[in-house]
Each structure stands twice: as structure tokens, then as C-alpha cells.
N, C-alpha and C positions, 0 to 999 in steps of 0.2 A: 238472608242473614238474620240472626236473632238480635233484636233490639236490646235484650238484657246484656249481652256481651258487649255491645257497642257502648252502652251506658257505663259498664265496668271499665272499659278501656279509656273512655273519656274521663272517668274519675281518676284513673292513673295519670292521665295527662295533667290534671289539676294538681295532683300530689307532686308531680315532678316540678311544676312551676314554683311550688312552695319549698321544695326540699332539694332542688337541683344542686349538683356539685360534682366534684371530681371523683369518679369511682376508682376504687383500688384495683390493682392488677388482680386478675382472677387466677393467676398461676396456671394458665393453659386449660382451665375448666371447659372452655369452649368445645374441646374434643369430646366431652361427655355427650353433648347434643349431637355432634357429628357422628360419633361412633354408634350411638343408640339408633340413629336413623340410617346409618350406612351411606351418608351423603357428605359431600364437600360443602361446608358452610357457605362458601361464596358462590356456589352453583345457583344458576337461575332456576327458581322453583315455580314461580307464577308471575303473572302480570296483572296489575290493577290499574285500570284507566291509563294504560300505556306506560306505567311505571314498573320496571322490572324489580322483582322482590327476591333477594338472595335467600337461600334455604335457612340460614341461621335465624332470620327474623321470624319466619313462620314456626320454626322448631321451638323458638323461645316461647311463643304463645301456646303452642301445642303442649309443651311440658307444663306450663302454668295451668292451662285448663284441665289437663288430666290430673294434675296434683290436687286442684281444687275439688274435682269430682271425687277422687279417692278419699280425701279428707272428709268430705261430706258423708260418704258411705260409711267410713269408719266411725264417725260420730253418731251415725244413726244405727250402728251395729247391724248393717246390712252387707251381705256378701257382694263384692264388686264383680259384676259380670259385664264386660265390654260388649258382649253379643246380645245383651238384653234389649228387647224391642222398646223403642220410645217413638214419639211422634216424628214421622219422617224417616225412620230407619232404626239403626241400633244406637246404643250408648256411645260406641266408638265413632259412629258417623256424627253424632251430636257434638262430641269433643272436637272433631275435625272441623265442623262448621263454625263452632264458637271461636276456635283459633283463627280461622279465616276471617271472621267478622272483626276480631281485634286487629289483625294485620291490615285489613281494609281500612279501618278507621285511621290508623297511623299513616297509611299511604295517602288517604284523602286529605288529612291535615297538611301533609307535605305538598300535595298537588295544589291545594288552595293557597298555600304560602307562596308558591311559585307564581300562581295566577295573579295574586294581589300584591306581589312585591314585598312580602314580609321576610325579614331576616332574623334569625334567632340571636338574641343578645344574652348569652349564657353568663352566669356569674358564679364565682367560686364561693359556695356556702357550705352546706352539710352534705354527707353522703347521699347518693341517689336513693329514691324511694322505691324503685322497682326491685322486686325480690331477685336475689342472685341465684340464677338457675344454670349458670355455667357459661356466661358470656365473657368475652375479653373486654378490656378497658375501652377500646375504640368502639366496639359494638354497643356497650352501655351508654357511651357518650352520644352515639347516633340516636338511640331511642330517647335518651334524655332531651336531646335537642328538639324532639317533636313537641314536648311539653312547652318549651319556650316559644315555638312557632304557634302553638295553640294560643298562648297568651297574647302574642302579637296580633293574631287574627281577631281575638276577642276584643282587644282594644280598638282595632280598626273598625270592627262592627259597631262599637259604641261611639265612634267618632262621627258627628253629624256631617252629612254630605259626602262621606267617603264612598269608595266604590263598593264597600260591603255593607254600608248602613241600610237598614230595612226601610221601606216606604211605610208611612203610617197606615195606608190602606191595606198593605200586605199583612201588617200586624193585626189589624182589625179582622181581616178575613180569616187569618189563622185562629184568632180567638173565637170567632163564631163557629168555625169548623170543629174546634175542640170543646165547644160548649162552655167557654169561660164566662164567668159572671163576676161583676164588681158589686159589692154590697156592703152595707153597714148594718149593725144589729144593736138593738136594745135587749138586754138580758136581765130577767129577774130570776135569780137562782132559786131552785126548788127548796133548799134548806130542809128543815125538819117540819115546817108547817106549810103543806101544799096549798091549803085553802087561802092562807094569808098571801102567799106568793101569787096565786091566781087572781086574787082581788087587786093586788098592786099592779099586775100586768093589765088588768081591765081598766084601772084608773089611767095608766099611761096611754093606753089605746084610745080612751075617751078624749084625752087631751089632744092627741094627734088628730082625731077626727074633727074636733071643733076648731082647730087652728086654721087660719087663713092661708098660711104658708107651711104646709106639712114638712117640707124639706128642712126649713129653718128650725121648726119645732123639733123635728127628729134629732137634729144636731144638738139642740139644747138638752134634750132628754138623755142623750148618750153620755153626757157628762157624769150622770149618776148611775150609769149602767155597770153591771158586773163584767161586761165584755169591754175590755179596755184596748182591744187591738185596733179599733177604728176601721175605716174602709179597707177592704181587702179583696183581692181577686182570686177566685177559686175555680177549680175545674171539677167535672164530674168525678166522683170517687174520692175527692179530697177528704182525708180523715180528720181535718181540723174542725169540721162541722158534721153534725148528725145528718144522716141521709134524708130525714124528713125536712130538715131546714134547706138542704140543697134543692130538694124537689119543690118546696114552696117558693124559693127564690127564682127558680127557673120558670115558674108560671107567671112571674110578675113582668110588667112592662117597665122600661127605664123610668125612674121617678115615682114609681108606685110603691106603696107600703103594703105589707102583708097584714093578715089578721094575726091573732095570737097563735103561735105554734108551740105546742108542748113537746118537750124531749126530756131525756134523762137529766140534762143540766138544769132545766127549769122552763120558763116561759119566755119566748122570744118574739120580737116584732122586727121584721126585716124591711130594709129599704134598698131597692135595686137602683144602682147608680149607673151612669154611662160607663161603658167598658173602658177601664184604664189600660190602654195598650202598652204604656211604659212598664207595667208590671209583667208583661209577657215577653219582654226583650230577651231575657236569658233562656227561657223555654224555647222561644222561636229559633234562637241561634243553635241550640242543641238539636232541635228537630231538623234544621237545615243540614247540619253536619251529619247527623245520623242518617238522614234520607240519602244524602250523597254517597255515604259509605255503603248503605244497603243496596243502592241501585248502581253501584260501580260495575264496570265491565271487567269481569275476571276471566282470564284464560290460564289454564294450568298445564303443566308438563306431565309426561308419563311418570316421572319420579314422584310427583305429588299424588297422582292417582294410585300408585303402588304403595304409598306410605301407609303403614298399618299402625294406628294410634296405640292399640293394645300392646303390640310387640315393642314399639318405640318406648312407651312409658315404662314397661317392665325392664327393658335394657337400660334406660336412663336412670331409673331408680336404683337398680343394682350397681350401676357405675358410681352413683353418688355415695351409696353405702360403702362401696369398696374404697373410695377416696376419702371417706370420713367427712364429706361436706353435707 
């Protein structure tokens, strides 16, 4: 399963927790999904970790995925060809897999909620955040509930000594596997006078080298630094820092200062700090959930195998146009 789709579905969960509410009646639009697929929406279509998934759930994500792909092609002024080869198969296969990944994530949240005893506490606020693709009120509420379950799981994860709370060593191991680094930086901006900036950086570096306690001196010098973010934890590829700075930081031992590193921003001196595992909490939670969804045991029915995304999307789109939705 593709991690990009899992991240997208997780984002939708987060939107739901902020925008959850009572969806309006869809006026029987559910039939658009059913008719397009030639399936009964309540029909068992697949199983994810022993959780039976009705057809309407998967069809919702398939319609969503196909629509996103179609919009992307339209914006790029490229002719949409569902038979076009992509990594792992055709574009239609890709859409089918992405919809399965989204479906698996939602099922995984529900399975986790049952495992850890979390119950959704939905509130009446504003209309649901998920796009209306033809679901009825009960179906939208069911999907919306997953967002609230996600919130409950997230809160349990952040509760010390709970069944879902991560061990400090697990966070550290995760950080090391991901190449996470906690660092601080002194930055002298390049400005219009490169030579002057270079000299200023050299002066600061000299003060660091002559200090008995470099860590304390570094903290003192950051007070006048152009970098005001303070200590931060970064991962490889983080676009908040130049690649040359990330490379220099990775070469340091904890407690060690770098030399002067030049980048487009200016001249930097880095201090690598002990890994701040607390800064990895959210990333680790997301990785656990994504991994569980990606590695879920999926069994499908013949109806799933026979489902043609291209034919389904064309029929669904024509149905929406015909109904004026």
C-alpha cells in the first residue's frame, strides 16, 4: 500500500476531528456509487485484519481517488488514460490500490480503537469535512466517527503509562532509524557584505573555541543569532535547513560543535544536542498507524477483483452530472 495515500487519509481524519458534525441527508445519492459499480453498498467487498468492509466504504475512496487523479490530469492538460502504465501496473491499478490504502487506514483506526477501548465522543459542530461523493447520512457519520476515534487514540498515546504510550527507548530507536538529529544553530546572515559576515562568524567561532564550557557559550551566543528557532529536531531531507547543514550536523557527535558552514542563508555554526525524543512523538504515532495499515492482512472478494476503476469512475461521473451534483 502507498504511504502517500495513507498520509492523505490520516489528514482527513484530522480534518474530521476539527470539523465533525451532523451531515445533511444526501437525498439517496448513495445509489450513484452503487449503480456505477453495479454493487449493493452493504455487500461484503473485502476484509482488513478480520474486519469486514462493506462495498460503499471502498467505493467512496475509489471515487475520491479517481476524481483526484482526473483533476490532476485536467490541470496538467494531459489526456487521462486509465490504461497508462505506472509503477506496479496501470493508472487504474494505482487508483484501486490507493483507495484500498485509504480504506485500510480507516479500518486500522477502528481496530485499534477496539483493542485499546477507545469510544468516539462525537459533538455537534459544523458540517463534515469529507467531500460529498454520494454517501447517505448514516454512512457519512460512520466515516466521521473514525476521526473521533483517531483523536481518542492520539490522546491515549500521549497519556503517560497508558497501554498505547510509547517507551522512551522505542522513540530513541525510531529516531536513530530515521536519522533524526536534535541541534541548535548560530547564524550570521549573508546580507550584502559576505566578507563582513564571514569575519563575524569567525569571531563567534573563536569565542566558542576559547570557552571552557562550549555548550554554555553556544547558548549565550545564540541570543544574538539570526536563527531564533532554538533547538529543533530534524530528519534527513528536512527543507527547513540547507542540505549542507544537515550533512554537517549528521557528522557531529552529541555535544560537539561544527566548524563554520556556509550556505545561501549565511554562515552557520551548529551544536548537536542529545536526541529530543519528545519531538518525535507525533511522527512515531503516525508511523505506527501507517505501518499497521500498510501491513494489514487484506482478503478480497471476486466482486473486488472484477471492479474496473475506469468504468466505475466514468459511470459515477456521468451519474453525478445527470443528477446535477
